[in-house]
C-alpha positions as CSV (number, residue, x, y, z in Angstrom):
1,M,15.1,20.0,3.8
2,G,13.8,20.1,0.3
3,V,11.9,16.8,0.6
4,A,8.7,16.5,-1.5
5,T,8.2,12.8,-1.9
6,V,8.4,9.7,0.3
7,A,11.3,8.4,-1.9
8,Q,13.2,11.5,-1.1
9,L,12.3,11.2,2.6
10,R,13.6,7.7,2.6
11,G,17.0,9.0,1.5
12,V,17.3,11.5,4.4
13,P,19.3,10.1,7.3
14,R,17.3,9.5,10.5
15,T,19.7,11.7,12.4
16,A,19.0,14.6,10.1
17,L,15.2,14.1,10.5
18,C,15.6,14.0,14.3
19,S,17.7,17.1,14.3
20,A,15.3,19.1,12.2
21,L,12.0,17.7,13.6
22,G,12.8,16.3,17.0
23,A,13.5,12.7,18.0
24,R,9.9,11.5,18.2
25,I,8.6,13.0,14.9
26,G,11.9,12.4,13.0
27,S,12.1,8.7,14.0
28,H,8.4,8.2,13.2
29,L,8.7,9.8,9.7
30,A,11.9,7.7,9.1
31,E,9.9,4.5,9.9
32,L,6.9,5.5,7.8
33,A,9.2,6.3,4.9
34,L,10.5,2.7,5.1
35,G,6.9,1.3,5.2
36,R,6.9,0.5,8.8
37,D,3.8,1.4,10.8
38,D,2.6,-0.7,13.7
39,S,-0.5,1.4,14.4
40,P,-3.7,-0.6,14.4
41,V,-6.0,-0.5,11.3
42,V,-9.4,0.7,12.5
43,P,-12.4,0.6,10.2
44,K,-14.3,3.9,10.0
45,G,-17.6,2.4,9.1
46,P,-19.2,-0.3,6.9
47,P,-17.8,-1.0,3.4
48,K,-19.0,1.4,0.7
49,S,-19.5,-1.5,-1.7
50,V,-19.3,-5.2,-1.8
51,T,-18.9,-7.1,-5.1
52,V,-18.9,-10.7,-6.2
53,E,-16.6,-11.7,-9.0
54,D,-18.2,-14.0,-11.5
55,S,-16.2,-13.6,-14.7
56,F,-15.2,-17.3,-14.8
57,K,-18.4,-18.7,-13.2
58,G,-19.4,-20.7,-16.3
59,C,-15.9,-22.2,-16.7
60,A,-15.7,-25.9,-15.8
61,G,-11.9,-26.0,-15.2
62,W,-8.6,-24.3,-15.9
63,A,-8.7,-25.1,-19.6
64,A,-12.0,-23.2,-20.0
65,V,-10.6,-20.3,-17.9
66,K,-7.5,-20.1,-20.2
67,M,-9.6,-20.2,-23.3
68,Q,-11.9,-17.4,-22.0
69,W,-8.8,-15.4,-20.9
70,T,-7.1,-15.7,-24.4
71,D,-10.4,-14.9,-26.2
72,A,-10.7,-11.7,-24.2
73,S,-7.2,-10.4,-25.1
């Protein structure tokens, strides 16, 4: 088929995928290439890291955030 990327896969007609790979796999790949996946998300363990963002903790309001933001750039 000459498909190397998901973008290329997205361009292959579903019928061609089903002919080459079978109806079940071809349809499944066509859906995945379009970003459709209804399988459940199952965590495989605890998070590896947890962070707390505090870059703007000392800012009293949006004006202070904007000033800190422009000073950083």
